[in-house]
C-alpha positions as CSV (number, residue, x, y, z in Angstrom):
1,M,-5.6,2.8,-24.0
2,S,-2.4,4.8,-23.8
3,V,1.0,3.4,-23.1
4,V,4.3,5.1,-22.3
5,S,7.7,4.0,-23.6
6,Q,10.4,3.2,-21.1
7,S,12.6,6.0,-22.3
8,H,10.0,8.8,-21.9
9,D,10.2,9.2,-18.2
10,H,11.7,7.1,-15.5
11,L,10.1,8.7,-12.4
12,L,6.8,6.8,-12.5
13,R,8.6,3.5,-13.3
14,R,11.1,3.9,-10.4
15,T,8.3,4.9,-8.1
16,L,6.2,1.8,-9.0
17,Y,9.3,-0.4,-8.5
18,G,9.7,1.3,-5.0
19,N,6.0,0.7,-4.3
20,A,6.4,-2.9,-5.3
21,A,9.4,-3.4,-3.0
22,F,7.7,-1.7,-0.1
23,S,4.5,-3.6,-0.6
24,V,6.1,-7.0,-0.8
25,V,8.3,-6.4,2.2
26,S,5.5,-4.9,4.4
27,G,3.0,-7.5,3.2
28,A,5.4,-10.3,4.1
29,V,5.9,-8.8,7.6
30,L,2.1,-8.5,8.0
31,A,1.5,-12.1,6.8
32,I,4.4,-13.7,8.8
33,F,3.9,-11.8,12.0
34,A,0.1,-11.4,11.9
35,G,-0.5,-12.8,15.4
36,T,2.3,-10.9,17.0
37,L,1.3,-7.6,15.3
38,V,-2.3,-8.0,16.6
39,R,-1.1,-8.7,20.1
40,V,1.1,-5.6,20.3
41,S,-1.2,-3.3,18.3
42,V,-4.7,-3.9,19.6
43,A,-5.8,-3.1,23.1
44,A,-9.4,-4.1,22.7
45,S,-11.2,-7.0,21.0
46,D,-9.1,-9.3,18.8
47,T,-12.0,-9.8,16.3
48,W,-13.3,-7.7,13.4
49,L,-16.7,-8.3,11.9
50,G,-16.6,-11.7,13.5
51,S,-13.2,-12.7,12.1
52,A,-10.0,-13.2,14.2
53,L,-7.8,-10.1,13.7
54,G,-4.8,-12.4,13.1
55,T,-6.6,-13.9,10.1
56,V,-7.6,-10.4,8.8
57,V,-4.0,-9.2,9.1
58,L,-2.7,-12.3,7.4
59,L,-5.1,-11.9,4.5
60,L,-4.2,-8.1,4.3
61,G,-0.5,-9.0,4.1
62,L,-1.1,-11.5,1.3
63,G,-3.2,-8.9,-0.5
64,V,-0.4,-6.3,-0.1
65,I,2.1,-8.8,-1.5
66,G,-0.2,-9.3,-4.5
67,F,-0.5,-5.5,-4.9
68,G,3.3,-5.3,-5.0
69,A,3.4,-7.9,-7.7
70,I,1.0,-5.8,-9.8
71,C,3.1,-2.7,-9.3
72,W,6.2,-4.6,-10.4
73,F,4.4,-6.0,-13.4
74,I,3.2,-2.5,-14.5
75,A,6.7,-1.0,-14.0
76,S,8.4,-3.8,-15.9
77,R,6.4,-3.5,-19.1
78,P,8.4,-2.0,-22.0
79,Q,5.2,0.0,-22.8
80,M,3.8,0.9,-19.4
81,P,0.0,1.1,-19.5
82,V,-0.8,4.6,-18.1
83,W,-4.3,3.6,-17.0
84,L,-3.0,0.9,-14.8
85,A,-0.5,3.3,-13.2
86,R,-3.5,5.6,-12.5
87,V,-5.3,2.6,-10.8
88,I,-2.3,2.2,-8.6
89,L,-2.3,5.9,-7.7
90,W,-6.0,5.7,-6.7
91,A,-5.4,2.5,-4.8
92,D,-2.6,4.3,-2.8
93,I,-4.9,7.2,-2.2
94,G,-7.5,4.7,-1.0
95,W,-4.9,3.2,1.4
96,V,-4.1,6.6,2.9
97,A,-7.8,7.4,3.3
98,G,-8.5,4.0,4.8
99,S,-5.7,4.5,7.3
100,A,-7.1,7.9,8.3
101,L,-10.5,6.2,8.8
102,V,-9.0,3.5,11.0
103,L,-7.4,6.3,13.1
104,V,-10.6,8.2,13.4
105,L,-12.9,5.3,14.1
106,G,-10.5,2.9,15.9
107,A,-7.8,4.8,17.6
108,S,-9.1,4.0,21.0
109,A,-8.7,0.3,20.3
110,L,-5.0,0.7,19.2
111,T,-1.9,0.8,21.4
112,G,0.9,3.1,20.7
113,W,2.5,0.4,18.5
114,G,-0.9,0.0,16.7
115,L,-1.0,3.8,16.0
116,A,2.6,3.7,14.7
117,L,1.8,0.6,12.5
118,V,-1.1,2.5,10.9
119,I,0.6,5.9,10.5
120,A,4.1,4.9,9.3
121,P,2.9,2.9,6.2
122,A,0.3,5.5,5.4
123,L,3.0,8.2,5.3
124,V,5.2,6.0,3.0
125,V,2.2,5.3,0.8
126,A,1.3,9.0,0.7
127,D,4.8,9.8,-0.5
128,L,4.6,7.1,-3.2
129,A,1.2,8.5,-4.3
130,I,2.8,12.0,-4.7
131,F,5.6,10.6,-6.8
132,E,3.2,8.5,-8.9
133,W,1.1,11.6,-9.5
134,L,4.2,13.6,-10.5
135,G,5.4,10.9,-12.8
136,L,2.0,10.7,-14.5
137,R,1.9,14.5,-14.8
138,R,5.3,14.5,-16.4
139,M,4.2,12.0,-18.9
140,A,1.1,14.0,-19.8
141,A,3.2,17.1,-20.5
């Protein structure tokens, strides 16, 4: 298991702190306003795999808050575990891919607001993933 000292490179650490802040804020918005977000975002059914979409969005928001806490934990370690930072990078890539899948498979069920609420966070997460990758690459050099 490799670790990186805090003085080696700050790019990854700052990016993970940014990811933590974005995740906690956006997760809180999802959790607090789950019902409202579903009403303005979805034109079709308000269920997904038999579950109310409001509940799904609430749980998604809580999960995103937890993800933000993990990002903060990793960034705050004096010796940052590189393998955990890689896990965060892959999770962010997964989020972007999942968002693309939602757009491909479910765009007809989304309103304009729904499309925006999928695309905007995916763009932010894609940017975070790029900076995480750059930070990891700098540390490997």
